[in-house]
N, CA and C atoms as an extended XYZ file, in Angstrom:
435
Properties=species:S:1:pos:R:3:atomname:S:1:resname:S:1:resid:I:1 pbc="F F F"
N         0.840       -1.188        0.000 N   MET     1
C         0.000        0.000        0.000 CA  MET     1
C         0.878        1.241        0.000 C   MET     1
N         0.626        2.150       -0.879 N   LEU     2
C         1.385        3.397       -0.944 CA  LEU     2
C         0.803        4.412        0.021 C   LEU     2
N         1.698        5.079        0.730 N   ARG     3
C         1.233        6.051        1.724 CA  ARG     3
C         1.011        7.440        1.130 C   ARG     3
N         1.322        7.616       -0.121 N   ASN     4
C         1.198        8.937       -0.719 CA  ASN     4
C        -0.055        9.092       -1.568 C   ASN     4
N        -1.051        8.309       -1.288 N   GLY     5
C        -2.304        8.441       -2.019 CA  GLY     5
C        -2.328        7.631       -3.301 C   GLY     5
N        -1.373        6.732       -3.490 N   GLY     6
C        -1.413        5.852       -4.641 CA  GLY     6
C        -0.608        6.321       -5.827 C   GLY     6
N         0.127        7.411       -5.749 N   ASN     7
C         0.912        7.902       -6.876 CA  ASN     7
C         2.336        7.350       -6.777 C   ASN     7
N         2.706        6.379       -7.622 N   PRO     8
C         4.024        5.746       -7.522 CA  PRO     8
C         5.170        6.665       -7.957 C   PRO     8
N         4.876        7.790       -8.583 N   ASP     9
C         5.932        8.706       -9.035 CA  ASP     9
C         6.559        9.495       -7.893 C   ASP     9
N         5.922        9.549       -6.750 N   HIS    10
C         6.399       10.369       -5.646 CA  HIS    10
C         6.872        9.551       -4.452 C   HIS    10
N         7.236        8.291       -4.682 N   ILE    11
C         7.653        7.437       -3.578 CA  ILE    11
C         9.118        7.729       -3.262 C   ILE    11
N         9.388        7.951       -2.000 N   GLY    12
C        10.755        8.176       -1.557 CA  GLY    12
C        11.416        6.860       -1.187 C   GLY    12
N        12.589        6.916       -0.632 N   ALA    13
C        13.354        5.723       -0.274 CA  ALA    13
C        12.672        4.922        0.831 C   ALA    13
N        11.839        5.534        1.645 N   TRP    14
C        11.177        4.844        2.746 CA  TRP    14
C         9.744        4.425        2.413 C   TRP    14
N         9.363        4.547        1.165 N   GLY    15
C         8.058        4.086        0.755 CA  GLY    15
C         6.943        5.103        0.915 C   GLY    15
N         7.262        6.332        1.158 N   PHE    16
C         6.224        7.359        1.233 CA  PHE    16
C         6.709        8.607        0.519 C   PHE    16
N         5.775        9.469        0.242 N   CYS    17
C         6.049       10.674       -0.537 CA  CYS    17
C         6.726       11.724        0.334 C   CYS    17
N         7.817       12.244       -0.145 N   ALA    18
C         8.470       13.357        0.541 CA  ALA    18
C         7.815       14.651        0.069 C   ALA    18
N         7.327       15.413        1.002 N   VAL    19
C         6.639       16.657        0.664 CA  VAL    19
C         7.678       17.716        0.352 C   VAL    19
N         7.539       18.339       -0.786 N   ALA    20
C         8.467       19.402       -1.164 CA  ALA    20
C         8.224       20.627       -0.295 C   ALA    20
N         9.300       21.231        0.166 N   GLN    21
C         9.202       22.427        0.991 CA  GLN    21
C         9.644       23.625        0.173 C   GLN    21
N         9.036       24.756        0.426 N   PRO    22
C         9.453       25.957       -0.292 CA  PRO    22
C        10.915       26.290        0.008 C   PRO    22
N        11.602       26.890       -0.944 N   ALA    23
C        13.021       27.218       -0.807 CA  ALA    23
C        13.270       28.173        0.356 C   ALA    23
N        12.323       29.080        0.629 N   GLU    24
C        12.542       30.035        1.720 CA  GLU    24
C        12.586       29.359        3.085 C   GLU    24
N        11.955       28.170        3.222 N   TRP    25
C        12.031       27.436        4.486 CA  TRP    25
C        13.466       26.982        4.732 C   TRP    25
N        14.101       26.474        3.686 N   THR    26
C        15.476       26.004        3.802 CA  THR    26
C        16.399       27.159        4.155 C   THR    26
N        16.210       28.301        3.520 N   ILE    27
C        17.039       29.471        3.801 CA  ILE    27
C        16.814       29.949        5.227 C   ILE    27
N        15.564       29.978        5.669 N   THR    28
C        15.249       30.410        7.027 CA  THR    28
C        15.832       29.449        8.044 C   THR    28
N        15.703       28.140        7.793 N   MET    29
C        16.242       27.167        8.731 CA  MET    29
C        17.764       27.279        8.798 C   MET    29
N        18.418       27.456        7.635 N   ALA    30
C        19.868       27.586        7.614 CA  ALA    30
C        20.299       28.859        8.337 C   ALA    30
N        19.568       29.951        8.130 N   PHE    31
C        19.883       31.215        8.781 CA  PHE    31
C        19.724       31.089       10.291 C   PHE    31
N        18.643       30.464       10.738 N   ASN    32
C        18.424       30.284       12.176 CA  ASN    32
C        19.510       29.416       12.799 C   ASN    32
N        19.926       28.374       12.104 N   LYS    33
C        20.984       27.507       12.622 CA  LYS    33
C        22.288       28.278       12.731 C   LYS    33
N        22.604       29.069       11.717 N   LEU    34
C        23.827       29.859       11.729 CA  LEU    34
C        23.794       30.899       12.847 C   LEU    34
N        22.640       31.497       13.079 N   GLU    35
C        22.511       32.455       14.181 CA  GLU    35
C        22.707       31.776       15.535 C   GLU    35
N        22.160       30.571       15.684 N   ARG    36
C        22.356       29.822       16.933 CA  ARG    36
C        23.827       29.489       17.138 C   ARG    36
N        24.496       29.076       16.058 N   ILE    37
C        25.925       28.760       16.142 CA  ILE    37
C        26.716       30.007       16.508 C   ILE    37
N        26.378       31.150       15.893 N   ASN    38
C        27.056       32.408       16.222 CA  ASN    38
C        26.886       32.752       17.705 C   ASN    38
N        25.683       32.591       18.215 N   GLU    39
C        25.430       32.885       19.629 CA  GLU    39
C        26.189       31.927       20.534 C   GLU    39
N        26.256       30.656       20.158 N   ASP    40
C        26.998       29.682       20.956 CA  ASP    40
C        28.492       29.996       20.960 C   ASP    40
N        29.031       30.329       19.797 N   ILE    41
C        30.448       30.693       19.710 CA  ILE    41
C        30.717       31.926       20.567 C   ILE    41
N        29.835       32.912       20.503 N   GLN    42
C        29.999       34.138       21.285 CA  GLN    42
C        30.023       33.825       22.780 C   GLN    42
N        29.102       32.995       23.221 N   ARG    43
C        29.000       32.640       24.643 CA  ARG    43
C        30.246       31.891       25.115 C   ARG    43
N        30.657       30.869       24.359 N   VAL    44
C        31.806       30.053       24.758 CA  VAL    44
C        33.094       30.861       24.674 C   VAL    44
N        33.228       31.671       23.636 N   LEU    45
C        34.431       32.488       23.471 CA  LEU    45
C        34.574       33.500       24.604 C   LEU    45
N        33.478       34.094       25.016 N   ALA    46
C        33.521       35.042       26.138 CA  ALA    46
C        34.003       34.342       27.400 C   ALA    46
N        33.550       33.127       27.606 N   SER    47
C        33.979       32.356       28.774 CA  SER    47
C        35.461       31.996       28.675 C   SER    47
N        35.906       31.583       27.496 N   LEU    48
C        37.302       31.181       27.315 CA  LEU    48
C        38.263       32.359       27.448 C   LEU    48
N        37.854       33.530       26.983 N   LEU    49
C        38.738       34.697       27.050 CA  LEU    49
C        39.023       35.107       28.494 C   LEU    49
N        38.098       34.806       29.405 N   ARG    50
C        38.332       35.115       30.819 CA  ARG    50
C        39.426       34.250       31.411 C   ARG    50
N        39.633       33.047       30.834 N   ASP    51
C        40.590       32.092       31.382 CA  ASP    51
C        42.003       32.238       30.815 C   ASP    51
N        42.202       33.088       29.828 N   ILE    52
C        43.521       33.250       29.223 CA  ILE    52
C        44.432       33.993       30.202 C   ILE    52
N        45.637       33.455       30.384 N   LYS    53
C        46.583       34.022       31.343 CA  LYS    53
C        47.553       35.034       30.714 C   LYS    53
N        47.576       35.118       29.408 N   ASP    54
C        48.515       35.995       28.701 CA  ASP    54
C        48.273       37.455       29.076 C   ASP    54
N        49.280       38.151       29.606 N   PRO    55
C        49.084       39.553       30.006 CA  PRO    55
C        48.802       40.484       28.823 C   PRO    55
N        49.159       40.054       27.606 N   ARG    56
C        48.857       40.889       26.436 CA  ARG    56
C        47.365       40.925       26.174 C   ARG    56
N        46.664       39.858       26.568 N   VAL    57
C        45.219       39.784       26.367 CA  VAL    57
C        44.478       40.360       27.574 C   VAL    57
N        45.031       40.224       28.758 N   LYS    58
C        44.390       40.694       29.995 CA  LYS    58
C        44.649       42.188       30.209 C   LYS    58
N        44.262       43.023       29.275 N   GLN    59
C        44.530       44.461       29.379 CA  GLN    59
C        43.355       45.253       29.913 C   GLN    59
N        42.205       44.712       29.909 N   GLY    60
C        41.028       45.441       30.360 CA  GLY    60
C        39.825       44.518       30.368 C   GLY    60
N        38.661       45.112       30.413 N   MET    61
C        37.426       44.340       30.388 CA  MET    61
C        37.097       43.975       28.935 C   MET    61
N        37.100       42.675       28.637 N   ILE    62
C        36.869       42.194       27.270 CA  ILE    62
C        35.429       41.743       27.136 C   ILE    62
N        34.760       42.227       26.096 N   SER    63
C        33.403       41.797       25.771 CA  SER    63
C        33.386       41.306       24.329 C   SER    63
N        32.743       40.174       24.110 N   VAL    64
C        32.538       39.678       22.754 CA  VAL    64
C        31.211       40.268       22.304 C   VAL    64
N        31.268       41.272       21.427 N   THR    65
C        30.055       41.982       21.032 CA  THR    65
C        29.287       41.281       19.921 C   THR    65
N        29.940       40.385       19.208 N   GLY    66
C        29.247       39.661       18.150 CA  GLY    66
C        30.161       38.661       17.480 C   GLY    66
N        29.551       37.721       16.776 N   VAL    67
C        30.291       36.727       15.999 CA  VAL    67
C        29.573       36.555       14.674 C   VAL    67
N        30.341       36.509       13.608 N   SER    68
C        29.789       36.308       12.277 CA  SER    68
C        30.521       35.127       11.638 C   SER    68
N        29.787       34.054       11.369 N   THR    69
C        30.373       32.830       10.836 CA  THR    69
C        29.999       32.682        9.364 C   THR    69
N        30.938       32.191        8.562 N   THR    70
C        30.632       31.941        7.154 CA  THR    70
C        29.682       30.754        7.055 C   THR    70
N        28.986       30.641        5.956 N   GLY    71
C        27.985       29.593        5.765 CA  GLY    71
C        28.551       28.186        5.825 C   GLY    71
N        29.824       28.008        5.437 N   ASP    72
C        30.430       26.681        5.478 CA  ASP    72
C        31.110       26.389        6.822 C   ASP    72
N        30.983       27.295        7.767 N   LEU    73
C        31.531       27.170        9.126 CA  LEU    73
C        33.051       27.049        9.154 C   LEU    73
N        33.725       27.569        8.168 N   ARG    74
C        35.194       27.495        8.127 CA  ARG    74
C        35.838       28.670        8.861 C   ARG    74
N        35.184       29.825        8.852 N   TYR    75
C        35.737       31.025        9.473 CA  TYR    75
C        34.683       31.692       10.345 C   TYR    75
N        35.135       32.218       11.472 N   ALA    76
C        34.250       32.976       12.352 CA  ALA    76
C        34.971       34.265       12.729 C   ALA    76
N        34.329       35.382       12.455 N   LYS    77
C        34.889       36.676       12.818 CA  LYS    77
C        34.259       37.099       14.144 C   LYS    77
N        35.116       37.248       15.152 N   ALA    78
C        34.656       37.620       16.487 CA  ALA    78
C        34.969       39.091       16.715 C   ALA    78
N        33.961       39.848       17.096 N   TYR    79
C        34.118       41.273       17.365 CA  TYR    79
C        34.301       41.464       18.862 C   TYR    79
N        35.465       41.990       19.244 N   LEU    80
C        35.806       42.165       20.650 CA  LEU    80
C        35.880       43.639       20.989 C   LEU    80
N        35.324       43.985       22.115 N   SER    81
C        35.404       45.340       22.629 CA  SER    81
C        36.166       45.272       23.944 C   SER    81
N        37.196       46.087       24.070 N   VAL    82
C        38.029       46.067       25.270 CA  VAL    82
C        37.993       47.445       25.898 C   VAL    82
N        37.503       47.503       27.112 N   TYR    83
C        37.462       48.766       27.847 CA  TYR    83
C        38.733       48.848       28.686 C   TYR    83
N        39.540       49.874       28.421 N   GLY    84
C        40.800       50.045       29.131 CA  GLY    84
C        41.971       49.408       28.395 C   GLY    84
N        41.917       49.381       27.082 N   LEU    85
C        42.973       48.783       26.268 CA  LEU    85
C        44.191       49.702       26.254 C   LEU    85
N        45.369       49.149       26.618 N   GLN    86
C        46.591       49.953       26.604 CA  GLN    86
C        47.282       49.906       25.239 C   GLN    86
N        47.469       48.711       24.689 N   SER    87
C        48.195       48.566       23.432 CA  SER    87
C        47.427       47.629       22.501 C   SER    87
N        46.868       48.193       21.452 N   GLU    88
C        46.091       47.397       20.497 CA  GLU    88
C        46.971       46.369       19.797 C   GLU    88
N        48.195       46.769       19.461 N   LYS    89
C        49.120       45.887       18.748 CA  LYS    89
C        49.473       44.662       19.607 C   LYS    89
N        49.777       44.881       20.870 N   GLU    90
C        50.108       43.776       21.775 CA  GLU    90
C        48.886       42.891       22.029 C   GLU    90
N        47.712       43.502       22.127 N   PHE    91
C        46.487       42.750       22.330 CA  PHE    91
C        46.248       41.798       21.160 C   PHE    91
N        46.424       42.296       19.935 N   LYS    92
C        46.227       41.452       18.753 CA  LYS    92
C        47.259       40.333       18.684 C   LYS    92
N        48.508       40.623       19.091 N   LYS    93
C        49.532       39.576       19.123 CA  LYS    93
C        49.160       38.489       20.127 C   LYS    93
N        48.667       38.891       21.281 N   GLY    94
C        48.240       37.925       22.298 CA  GLY    94
C        47.084       37.066       21.812 C   GLY    94
N        46.127       37.682       21.120 N   LEU    95
C        44.994       36.917       20.578 CA  LEU    95
C        45.456       35.928       19.517 C   LEU    95
N        46.377       36.373       18.670 N   LYS    96
C        46.888       35.488       17.621 CA  LYS    96
C        47.613       34.296       18.254 C   LYS    96
N        48.332       34.558       19.326 N   SER    97
C        49.035       33.494       20.039 CA  SER    97
C        48.062       32.508       20.685 C   SER    97
N        46.937       32.998       21.177 N   ALA    98
C        45.959       32.156       21.868 CA  ALA    98
C        44.917       31.554       20.928 C   ALA    98
N        44.949       31.894       19.644 N   ALA    99
C        43.902       31.462       18.711 CA  ALA    99
C        43.798       29.945       18.612 C   ALA    99
N        44.924       29.234       18.615 N   GLY   100
C        44.891       27.777       18.532 CA  GLY   100
C        44.213       27.160       19.745 C   GLY   100
N        44.569       27.642       20.919 N   TYR   101
C        43.942       27.170       22.152 CA  TYR   101
C        42.440       27.449       22.130 C   TYR   101
N        42.070       28.672       21.737 N   LEU   102
C        40.655       29.051       21.710 CA  LEU   102
C        39.876       28.185       20.732 C   LEU   102
N        40.459       27.918       19.582 N   ARG   103
C        39.777       27.101       18.575 CA  ARG   103
C        39.603       25.665       19.065 C   ARG   103
N        40.644       25.120       19.697 N   ARG   104
C        40.567       23.750       20.212 CA  ARG   104
C        39.484       23.623       21.289 C   ARG   104
N        39.478       24.572       22.219 N   GLU   105
C        38.488       24.529       23.295 CA  GLU   105
C        37.077       24.794       22.769 C   GLU   105
N        36.974       25.641       21.753 N   LEU   106
C        35.684       25.900       21.114 CA  LEU   106
C        35.154       24.619       20.474 C   LEU   106
N        36.033       23.874       19.811 N   GLY   107
C        35.646       22.605       19.189 CA  GLY   107
C        35.171       21.595       20.217 C   GLY   107
N        35.842       21.541       21.355 N   ARG   108
C        35.430       20.619       22.413 CA  ARG   108
C        34.067       20.987       22.982 C   ARG   108
N        33.810       22.277       23.088 N   ALA   109
C        32.562       22.736       23.713 CA  ALA   109
C        31.355       22.641       22.782 C   ALA   109
N        31.555       22.798       21.480 N   LEU   110
C        30.407       22.954       20.582 CA  LEU   110
C        30.044       21.725       19.746 C   LEU   110
N        30.933       20.782       19.562 N   ASN   111
C        30.627       19.580       18.777 CA  ASN   111
C        30.115       19.903       17.378 C   ASN   111
N        30.825       20.723       16.649 N   LEU   112
C        30.468       21.039       15.269 CA  LEU   112
C        31.281       20.155       14.329 C   LEU   112
N        30.800       19.985       13.110 N   ARG   113
C        31.556       19.215       12.131 CA  ARG   113
C        32.898       19.877       11.860 C   ARG   113
N        32.887       21.178       11.696 N   TYR   114
C        34.113       21.952       11.511 CA  TYR   114
C        34.172       23.006       12.607 C   TYR   114
N        35.321       23.134       13.221 N   THR   115
C        35.513       24.224       14.165 CA  THR   115
C        36.084       25.383       13.368 C   THR   115
N        35.391       26.510       13.347 N   PRO   116
C        35.839       27.611       12.492 CA  PRO   116
C        37.157       28.226       12.949 C   PRO   116
N        37.925       28.686       11.974 N   GLU   117
C        39.130       29.447       12.257 CA  GLU   117
C        38.695       30.820       12.754 C   GLU   117
N        39.301       31.278       13.838 N   LEU   118
C        38.876       32.527       14.464 CA  LEU   118
C        39.636       33.721       13.901 C   LEU   118
N        38.889       34.745       13.560 N   ILE   119
C        39.449       36.020       13.116 CA  ILE   119
C        38.923       37.066       14.081 C   ILE   119
N        39.837       37.823       14.680 N   PHE   120
C        39.442       38.790       15.702 CA  PHE   120
C        39.448       40.203       15.137 C   PHE   120
N        38.386       40.938       15.407 N   GLU   121
C        38.259       42.344       15.023 CA  GLU   121
C        37.957       43.144       16.279 C   GLU   121
N        38.627       44.275       16.426 N   LEU   122
C        38.347       45.131       17.573 CA  LEU   122
C        37.142       46.007       17.300 C   LEU   122
N        36.288       46.103       18.281 N   ASP   123
C        35.072       46.903       18.214 CA  ASP   123
C        35.140       47.909       19.358 C   ASP   123
N        35.212       49.166       19.043 N   ASN   124
C        35.378       50.213       20.053 CA  ASN   124
C        34.060       50.756       20.574 C   ASN   124
N        32.994       50.005       20.457 N   SER   125
C        31.670       50.515       20.804 CA  SER   125
C        31.518       50.795       22.296 C   SER   125
N        32.107       49.979       23.171 N   ILE   126
C        31.951       50.213       24.609 CA  ILE   126
C        32.678       51.488       25.018 C   ILE   126
N        33.914       51.664       24.541 N   GLU   127
C        34.652       52.892       24.868 CA  GLU   127
C        33.965       54.117       24.280 C   GLU   127
N        33.469       53.989       23.056 N   ARG   128
C        32.776       55.101       22.419 CA  ARG   128
C        31.509       55.459       23.198 C   ARG   128
N        30.782       54.453       23.634 N   GLY   129
C        29.575       54.682       24.425 CA  GLY   129
C        29.885       55.331       25.761 C   GLY   129
N        30.975       54.887       26.403 N   ALA   130
C        31.377       55.495       27.678 CA  ALA   130
C        31.791       56.947       27.477 C   ALA   130
N        32.473       57.219       26.385 N   ARG   131
C        32.901       58.609       26.080 CA  ARG   131
C        31.684       59.498       25.837 C   ARG   131
N        30.716       59.018       25.088 N   ILE   132
C        29.496       59.794       24.827 CA  ILE   132
C        28.737       60.032       26.126 C   ILE   132
N        28.670       59.016       26.976 N   ASN   133
C        27.992       59.147       28.259 CA  ASN   133
C        28.668       60.205       29.128 C   ASN   133
N        30.008       60.214       29.131 N   THR   134
C        30.757       61.217       29.894 CA  THR   134
C        30.479       62.610       29.357 C   THR   134
N        30.486       62.751       28.045 N   LEU   135
C        30.216       64.062       27.442 CA  LEU   135
C        28.816       64.559       27.787 C   LEU   135
N        27.849       63.660       27.740 N   LEU   136
C        26.475       64.054       28.056 CA  LEU   136
C        26.331       64.437       29.526 C   LEU   136
N        27.011       63.713       30.398 N   ASN   137
C        26.944       64.032       31.822 CA  ASN   137
C        27.643       65.344       32.156 C   ASN   137
N        28.645       65.721       31.367 N   ASP   138
C        29.400       66.957       31.621 CA  ASP   138
C        28.717       68.208       31.074 C   ASP   138
N        27.671       68.019       30.296 N   LEU   139
C        26.954       69.181       29.748 CA  LEU   139
C        26.284       69.966       30.882 C   LEU   139
N        26.388       71.246       30.800 N   GLU   140
C        25.726       72.098       31.797 CA  GLU   140
C        24.486       72.689       31.132 C   GLU   140
N        23.372       72.053       31.370 N   ILE   141
C        22.116       72.501       30.789 CA  ILE   141
C        21.313       73.169       31.909 C   ILE   141
N        20.967       74.451       31.709 N   PRO   142
C        20.202       75.136       32.756 CA  PRO   142
C        18.788       74.553       32.857 C   PRO   142
N        18.349       74.425       34.076 N   GLU   143
C        17.000       73.875       34.303 CA  GLU   143
C        15.983       75.002       34.193 C   GLU   143
N        14.871       74.695       33.571 N   ASP   144
C        13.782       75.686       33.457 CA  ASP   144
C        12.940       75.618       34.721 C   ASP   144
N        12.638       76.795       35.245 N   ASP   145
C        11.806       76.852       36.465 CA  ASP   145
C        10.371       77.024       36.127 C   ASP   145
């Protein structure tokens, strides 16, 4: 007995008809999966960065502001914001030195088919926000009575 209403042209490998899904479902599902992976990488990376002992990396408060992974999961660009950064050049050298460790630990934590190669970008949004906040607080605006 055919489970697809009797049409033998639509029988799949398991003996029933596979329902075709619109292409946008596949794109949406792939996008949602990639977003979940990005969030997981961001969470685990933030945790791992706290454990690094290298003084070149421990320069201030580090926040992982975002992660952008390629569709094939080969590369992940991590956006880091460091409040109180003394030397950007030394910080990048420390990250490059720790990249292998971070990638290995990321692979252990996430169980992905491919552990993406990490690319670090500095994001100055926290410092910029703190500077704007300071400027706004320093404004002398007369109060209306």
